[in-house]
LOVOKE-770200 format. One record per residue (C-alpha): z, x, y. Coordinates in steps of 0.25 Angstrom, whole numbers, padded with zeros to 4 digits, always signed. Each point is the difference from the previous one (the first is absolute). Layout:
ZXY ...
! end
This chain:
+0398+0110+0428 +0011+0011+0001 -0004+0007-0014 -0015-0001+0004 +0003+0007+0013 +0008+0010-0006 -0013+0003-0012 -0009+0001+0012 +0008+0011+0006 +0001+0008-0012 -0014-0001-0002 -0003+0002+0013 +0009+0014+0001 -0008+0005-0012 -0015-0003+0007 -0009+0006+0009 -0011-0005+0008 -0004-0014+0004 +0007-0008-0011 +0014+0005+0006 -0002-0006+0013 -0002-0013-0008 +0012+0000-0009 +0010+0005+0012 -0005-0012+0009 +0001-0010-0012 +0014+0006-0001 +0004-0002+0015 -0006-0015+0000 +0007-0003-0012 +0014+0006+0005 -0003-0008+0015 -0002-0013-0008 +0012+0001-0008 +0009+0004+0012 -0006-0015+0006 +0008-0005-0013 +0012+0010-0001 +0006-0001+0012 +0012+0009+0004 +0008-0013+0003 -0002-0007-0014 -0003+0012-0009 +0006+0014+0008 -0001+0008-0014 -0015-0004-0002 -0002+0002+0014 +0005+0013+0000 -0005+0005-0012 -0016-0004+0004 +0003+0005+0014 +0003+0014-0007 -0013-0002-0009 -0009-0004+0014 +0006+0014+0005 -0005+0006-0012 -0014-0005+0000 -0001+0002+0015 +0005+0015-0002 -0010+0004-0009 -0011-0006+0007 +0004+0007+0012 +0000+0013-0006 -0014-0002-0004 -0005-0006+0012 -0003+0010+0011 +0002+0000+0016 +0007-0011+0008 -0002-0011-0010 +0008+0009-0012 +0011+0003+0010 +0002-0016+0003 +0000-0003-0014 +0011+0009-0002 +0009-0005+0012 -0002-0014-0007 +0005+0006-0013 +0013+0004+0008 +0001-0013+0005 -0001-0005-0014 +0011+0009-0005 +0009-0004+0011 -0001-0014-0002 +0004+0002-0015 +0012+0007+0005 +0005-0012+0008 +0003-0005-0014 +0002+0013-0008 +0013+0006+0007 +0007+0012-0007 +0013-0009-0003 -0008-0011-0006 -0011+0006-0007 +0002+0015-0001 -0011+0002-0008 -0010-0008+0007 +0004+0005+0013 -0001+0016-0005 -0014-0005-0007 -0006-0005+0013 +0008+0011+0010 -0009+0010-0010 -0012-0008+0003 +0002-0001+0015 +0003+0016+0001 -0013+0003-0007 -0009-0009+0010 +0008+0004+0012 -0004+0016-0006 -0014-0006-0001 -0001-0005+0015 +0007+0014+0005 -0011+0008-0008 -0012-0008+0007 +0005+0000+0015 +0005+0012+0008 +0009+0005+0011 +0014-0004+0002 -0003-0014-0006 -0004+0006-0013 +0013+0009+0000 +0009-0013+0003 -0007-0008-0011 +0002+0012-0010 +0015+0001+0004 +0002-0015-0002 -0007+0002-0014 +0010+0010-0004 +0011-0007+0004 -0004-0013-0009 -0004+0009-0011 +0015+0007+0001 +0006-0014+0000 -0006-0004-0014 +0009+0011-0006 +0013-0008+0003 -0005-0008-0011 -0009+0009-0009 +0010+0009-0004 -0002+0012-0011 +0010-0006-0008 -0003-0015+0000 -0016+0001+0003 -0005+0013-0004 -0015-0004+0000 +0000-0007+0013 +0009+0011+0006 -0010+0011-0005 -0012-0009+0006 +0008-0002+0014 +0002+0017+0000 -0015+0001-0002 -0002-0010+0011 +0008+0008+0009 -0005+0013-0002 -0014-0005+0003 +0005-0005+0013 +0009+0012+0003 -0013+0008-0002 -0008-0007+0010 +0011+0000+0010 +0001+0015-0003 -0014+0003+0002 +0000-0007+0014 +0013+0008+0005 -0001+0014+0004 +0008+0011-0001 +0014+0000-0009 +0001-0015+0001 -0013-0002-0007 +0003+0011-0010 +0014-0006-0004 -0007-0013-0002 -0011+0005-0009 +0012+0007-0008 +0007-0013+0000 -0013-0007-0006 +0000+0012-0011 +0015-0004-0003 -0004-0015-0002 -0011+0002-0010 +0008+0009-0007 +0011-0011-0001 -0010-0009-0005 -0005+0010-0010 +0014-0001-0007 -0005-0013-0004 -0014-0001-0001 -0001+0012-0011 -0013+0003-0006 +0005-0005-0015 +0005-0014+0005 -0008-0003+0012 -0013+0009+0000 -0007-0008+0011 +0010-0001+0010 +0004+0015-0005 -0015+0004+0004 +0000-0007+0013 +0014+0006+0004 -0005+0013-0002 -0012-0001+0007 +0008-0005+0012 +0009+0013-0002 -0013+0009+0000 -0004-0007+0014 +0012+0003+0006 +0002+0013-0005 -0015+0002+0006 +0005-0005+0014 +0012+0010-0001 -0009+0012-0004 -0011-0004+0011 +0011-0001+0010 +0007+0014-0003 -0008+0011+0007 -0007+0010-0008 +0005+0007-0015 +0013-0008+0000 -0007-0012-0002 -0008+0005-0011 +0011-0003-0012 +0001-0014+0005 -0015-0002+0000 -0001+0006-0014 +0011-0010-0005 -0008-0011+0004 -0013+0005-0007 +0009+0001-0013 +0006-0013+0003 -0015-0006+0002 -0004+0007-0013 +0012-0006-0008 -0003-0014+0004 -0013+0002-0006 +0007-0002-0013 +0001-0016+0003 -0012-0001+0010 -0012+0004-0009 -0014-0004+0003 -0003-0009-0011 +0013-0009+0002 +0003+0001+0016 -0014+0004+0005 +0004-0002+0015 +0015+0006-0001 -0007+0012-0008 -0009+0001+0013 +0011+0000+0010 +0006+0011-0007 -0012+0008+0000 -0002-0003+0015 +0016+0005+0001 -0002+0012-0007 -0012+0004+0008 +0007-0003+0014 +0012+0008-0005 -0008+0012-0004 -0009-0001+0012 +0013+0002+0007 +0006+0012-0008 -0014+0007+0001 -0001+0000+0014 +0014+0007-0001 -0005+0010-0010 -0009+0011+0003 -0010+0010-0008 -0007-0005-0013 +0013-0009-0005 -0003-0009+0012 -0015-0001-0003 +0002-0003-0014 +0010-0011+0004 -0011-0005+0010 -0011-0003-0012 +0013-0006-0009 +0001-0009+0013 -0015-0005+0000 +0002-0003-0015 +0011-0009+0001 -0007-0007+0012 -0012-0001-0008 +0008-0006-0011 +0004-0011+0009 -0012-0004+0005 -0004-0004-0015 +0010-0012+0002 +0000-0001+0014 -0015-0005+0003 -0005-0004+0013 -0004-0014-0005 +0012-0002-0008 +0011+0005+0007 -0003+0004+0015 +0011+0003+0006 +0005+0011-0011 -0013+0005+0000 -0001+0002+0016 +0014+0007-0003 -0005+0010-0009 -0013+0002+0008 +0009+0004+0011 +0010+0008-0008 -0012+0007-0005 -0006+0004+0013 +0013+0006+0003 -0001+0008-0012 -0014+0004+0003 +0003+0003+0015 +0011+0011-0005 -0008+0006-0010 -0012+0002+0010 +0008+0005+0010 +0005+0011-0010 -0014+0004-0004 -0010+0008+0008 -0016-0002+0002 -0009-0010-0006 +0011-0006-0012 +0011-0003+0011 -0010-0007+0009 -0004-0008-0011 +0014-0004-0003 +0002-0004+0013 -0012-0009+0000 +0005-0006-0013 +0014-0003+0007 -0008-0006+0012 -0008-0010-0012 +0014-0004-0006 +0006-0004+0012 -0012-0008+0005 +0000-0006-0013 +0015-0005+0002 -0004-0005+0013 -0010-0010-0007 +0013-0007-0004 +0010+0005+0009 -0006-0009+0013 +0008-0001+0013 +0002-0016-0001 +0006+0000-0014 +0006+0014-0001 +0002+0004+0014 +0012+0011-0005 -0008+0005-0011 -0014+0000+0009 +0008+0008+0009 +0004+0011-0010 -0012+0001-0006 -0007+0002+0015 +0010+0011+0002 -0004+0007-0013 -0015-0002+0003 +0003+0006+0014 +0006+0012-0006 -0011+0004-0009 -0012-0004+0009 +0009+0011+0009 +0000+0010-0010 -0015-0002-0004 -0003+0001+0016 +0007+0014+0001 -0006+0006-0012 -0014-0005+0002 -0001+0003+0016 -0012-0001+0008 -0004-0015+0005 +0001-0005-0014 +0015+0004-0001 +0002-0004+0014 -0005-0015-0003 +0010+0000-0012 +0010+0004+0010 -0004-0011+0008 +0002-0010-0012 +0014+0005-0003 +0005-0004+0014 -0007-0013-0003 +0008-0002-0013 +0013+0004+0008 -0002-0009+0011 -0002-0011-0009 +0014+0003-0008 +0006-0001+0013 -0003-0015+0000 +0011-0002-0010 +0009+0012+0001 +0005-0001+0014 +0012+0007+0006 +0010-0012+0000 -0003-0004-0015 -0004+0012-0008 +0006+0012+0009 -0002+0010-0012 -0015-0004-0003 -0003+0000+0016 +0006+0014+0001 -0008+0006-0011 -0012-0006+0005 +0003+0006+0014 +0001+0012-0007 -0015-0002-0008 -0006-0004+0013 +0005+0013+0007 -0006+0009-0012 -0013-0008+0002 +0000+0000+0015 +0001+0016-0001 -0010+0003-0010 -0009-0010+0009 +0003+0009+0013 -0006+0011-0008 -0014-0005+0001 +0000-0006+0015 -0002+0007+0013 +0010+0006+0009 +0005-0012+0007 -0001-0010-0010 +0007+0008-0011 +0012+0004+0010 +0002-0015+0001 -0001-0003-0014 +0009+0012-0003 +0010-0006+0010 -0002-0014-0007 +0004+0008-0013 +0013+0005+0006 +0005-0014+0003 -0003-0005-0013 +0008+0011-0007 +0012-0003+0011 -0001-0015-0004 +0002+0005-0014 +0012+0008+0002 +0007-0013+0008 +0002-0004-0015 -0001+0013-0007 +0013+0005+0002 +0005+0014-0007 +0011-0006-0005 -0005-0014-0005 -0014+0005-0004 +0000+0015-0001 -0013+0001-0008 -0007-0010+0010 +0006+0009+0011 -0005+0013-0005 -0014-0006-0002 +0000-0004+0014 +0005+0013+0006 -0011+0007-0008 -0010-0008+0006 +0005+0002+0013 +0000+0015-0002 -0015-0002-0004 -0003-0008+0013 +0006+0010+0009 -0009+0011-0007 -0012-0009+0002 +0004-0002+0014 +0001+0016+0001 -0015+0002-0004 -0004-0007+0013 +0008+0007+0009 +0002+0014+0004 +0009+0011+0006 +0015-0003+0000 +0000-0016-0003 -0008+0005-0012 +0010+0009-0005 +0012-0010+0003 -0007-0011-0008 -0001+0010-0011 +0013+0004+0001 +0004-0015+0000 -0007-0003-0013 +0006+0011-0006 +0014-0005+0003 -0004-0014-0005 -0006+0005-0013 +0012+0006-0003 +0009-0011+0002 -0008-0007-0010 +0003+0011-0009 +0014-0005+0000 -0003-0011-0009 -0013+0005-0006 +0005+0011-0008 -0007+0007-0013 +0012-0005-0009 -0001-0015+0004 -0014-0003+0006 -0008+0011-0004 -0014-0007+0002 +0004-0003+0015 +0007+0013+0001 -0014+0008-0003 -0007-0009+0011 +0009+0003+0010 +0000+0015-0003 -0016-0001+0002 +0002-0007+0013 +0010+0011+0004 -0011+0010-0005 -0011-0006+0009 +0010+0000+0012 +0004+0015-0002 -0014+0003-0001 -0003-0005+0014 +0012+0007+0004 -0005+0014-0006 +0013+0001-0007 -0006+0005-0013 +0012+0003-0008 +0004-0014+0000 -0014-0004-0003 +0000+0007-0012 +0014-0004-0005 -0003-0015+0002 -0013+0001-0007 +0007+0008-0011 +0010-0011-0001 -0011-0012+0000 -0006+0009-0012 +0013-0004-0009 -0003-0014+0000 -0016+0000+0003 -0004+0012-0008 -0014-0003+0001 -0001-0001+0015 -0011+0010+0003 +0003+0001+0016 +0014+0004-0002 -0003+0009-0011 -0010+0007+0008 +0008+0000+0013 +0011+0005-0005 -0006+0010-0009 -0007+0006+0011 +0011+0000+0010 +0009+0007-0009 -0010+0010-0004 -0008+0004+0013 +0010-0005+0011 +0015-0001-0004 -0002+0012-0011 +0009-0007-0010 -0009+0005-0011 +0009-0003-0013 +0000-0014+0006 -0015+0000+0001 -0001+0004-0013 +0009-0011-0007 -0009-0011+0007 -0013+0007-0005 +0006+0001-0015 +0005-0014+0001 -0013-0005+0007 -0008+0007-0012 +0009-0006-0011 -0005-0015+0005 -0013+0005+0004 -0006+0012-0010 -0015-0002+0005 +0003+0001+0015 -0009+0012+0003 +0006+0003+0014 +0015+0000-0005 -0004+0009-0013 -0006+0011+0009 +0010+0000+0010 +0011+0001-0010 -0006+0014-0001 +0004+0003+0014 +0014-0006-0003 +0002+0009-0012 -0003+0012+0007 +0009-0005+0013 +0013-0002-0010 -0003+0015-0005 -0006-0005-0014 -0010+0010+0001 -0003+0003-0015 +0000-0016-0002 -0008-0001+0012 -0011+0010-0006 -0001-0006-0013 -0001-0014+0007 -0012+0005+0009 -0007+0005-0013 +0001-0014-0007 -0005-0007+0012 -0011+0010+0002 -0005-0003-0014 +0000-0015+0002 -0015-0004+0000 +0000-0010+0011 +0006+0009+0011 -0008+0000+0013 -0003+0013+0008 +0010-0004+0010 +0012-0001-0009 -0005+0013-0005 +0000+0007+0013 +0014-0006+0002 +0005+0005-0013 -0006+0014+0002 +0007+0001+0012 +0013-0003-0006 -0003+0010-0011 -0003+0011+0010 +0014-0002+0005 +0007-0001-0012 -0006+0013-0005 +0005+0007+0012 +0016-0006-0002 -0001+0005-0015 -0005+0014+0006 -0014+0000-0007 -0007+0005+0012 -0012+0006-0008 -0003-0015-0006 -0002-0004+0014 -0013+0007+0003 -0007-0007-0012 +0006-0014+0004 -0006+0002+0014 -0014+0002-0006 +0001-0013-0007 +0006-0007+0012 -0012+0006+0008 -0010-0004-0010 +0005-0015-0001 +0001-0002+0016 -0013+0007+0001 -0006-0013-0009 +0005-0009+0010 -0009-0007+0012 +0001+0006+0014 +0009-0009+0006 +0011+0003-0012 +0015+0003+0004 +0012+0001-0007 +0008-0012+0004 +0014+0004-0002 +0010+0005+0009 +0009+0009-0010 +0010-0001+0009 +0010-0001-0012 -0006+0012-0006 +0002+0007+0013 +0014-0003+0002 +0004+0004-0013 -0007+0012+0000 +0007+0003+0013 +0013-0004-0004 -0002+0010-0012 -0007+0012+0007 +0008+0011-0007 -0005-0006-0014 -0015-0001+0004 -0008+0012-0003 -0011+0003+0012 +0007-0011+0009 -0008+0004+0012 -0014-0001-0008 +0005-0015-0005 +0002-0005+0013 -0014+0005+0004 -0005-0006-0012 +0005-0014+0005 -0006+0001+0014 -0013+0004-0008 -0001-0012-0008 +0002-0009+0012 -0015+0003+0004 -0008-0012+0005 -0012+0001-0010 -0005+0006-0011 -0006+0013+0006 +0011+0003+0007 +0010-0001-0012 -0008+0009-0008 -0001+0009+0012 +0015-0001+0001 +0003+0002-0016 -0010+0013+0000 +0008+0006+0011 +0014-0003-0007 -0005+0005-0011 -0005+0012+0004 +0013+0002+0009 +0008-0002-0014 -0008+0010-0008 +0002+0011+0011 +0014-0002+0000 +0001+0002-0015 -0007+0016+0002 
! end
């Protein structure tokens, strides 16, 4: 009976689906029947052995069963192991004692990962003590294999504790977990124990990934890179042919760590990593199908949604919106498996992710459809609060409060004054709730996010106010956003830094602080070089308001490198060549543009105005008469309501600064007044007049 039970366990561990339940249940019955015969009093050793074996079976079923039923079976396994330890004492049966202690520690760890709050921490701490006890027997010298196995288990437990602890305590536990895995690898070498080596290396990659995620910004990148290399190294053993599920697990891990990496790396490298991440997740789903491995499939869908959401937020236009819709679909697929009854924590986490992408879509789409998506985002976050309570999951609760604040802030923009003001006040409460948990010391990144969001909220409130109250709210927004930048810096968190720079720019715009508006948008372009609003605003302000002509020229030039077919940027560069004193280059550039076949009349007229001004800077007054004739001809072909929609403030300021160098300075000022005519006829008459004046001055 004992041998049959063991055989069923071994087969069951290697089996999936309905057959596993039958085999395990048969094993339980066999052990329970055996315990009726082998009593503790009459056959203590056989009784203890069967209690230990019963614990193994109960644990295997418990970890595979969802919900409270699975946790109950794990507790039953604890009882079975504790029964066995009544006989297997350290003094009389050290090897049996250590083996059972190891099993007991493993099941305590499993229970700890399934429950929440202080009870979970207590269970994990007990598991740690139990596993460490086994090292009194399983020494490196006498039992190297068991010692290494214990080190591996200890590392897994320390990792679980480390991810639940905040600040330095959690980081220290993760570092100790890495040390335990490194110890195990002294025995589990690739040559001697390839499978154990691969398992332990994978665990090492996981803990390095955790450490890299915990360390803010670029300082975490080397750890994430090391995790990536370790996962790829493990694929020497975990091939698709021999270990398909383990191979798929590594593909999932690679996708996850690359997703974390690419959120910290901007530019083309970050975009390339996103595509690599998608490929790894697609690989994993070749094995993790919904039918055969639904939980793993759902996990991949959730992580895939995270990647698609990140990519969507980096892209503008239809491509970005499409990716956000794809992310939404991925989360909804995950929820086909992660339901509230069986997987409450995973269900809640996916609800959070769904709420975030619905919020992003709602903001991007706008109008009534976007408003409805924001409402749906609110529902998803409220769903998650059914699980993530302040008491049991303080960190997740605080993050949810932050997300709820953002959604409420966005919803308020499409409400009437009274409802909108009330909604904004609710958003303030949500952000302040988040800061109850997210302190600057323990959670600097989350603290900075909440500060960023509070600053945005002050800005939105200011839009609904007037007078001194509006100004005070805007200055409060500036102060709060700058607090966020204490953590969100360019070196460590470039994406977050850039977003806060954009928020600051919008706030300064309401204060009409143009110098800071331009500077903040210019900063944002370092990370988001394709942000058209940031480029257009900063370029215009530097050129026509602040008169920082070199800065405007550089922005225009950099934009054209990435957007060579942007017609507006191409013809505006002519003006910036002029205002940076590149007169010969300006002349050649205008000639080149005028020869382009698809140039429209409005652009030609703009370029002709620059050309006339450039000729005078080159002291070619005689050429101006001919160019004025061409300008008059082109203006005369336009509709009656035509006017030149450009202030030329930058040109006029440059000319004023360089008055002593300008031939016909007074005439040039009158020329700019002339081209400000309100319709075609006025413009033609004005051009004729200034041409006549110039002609007379040359006599």
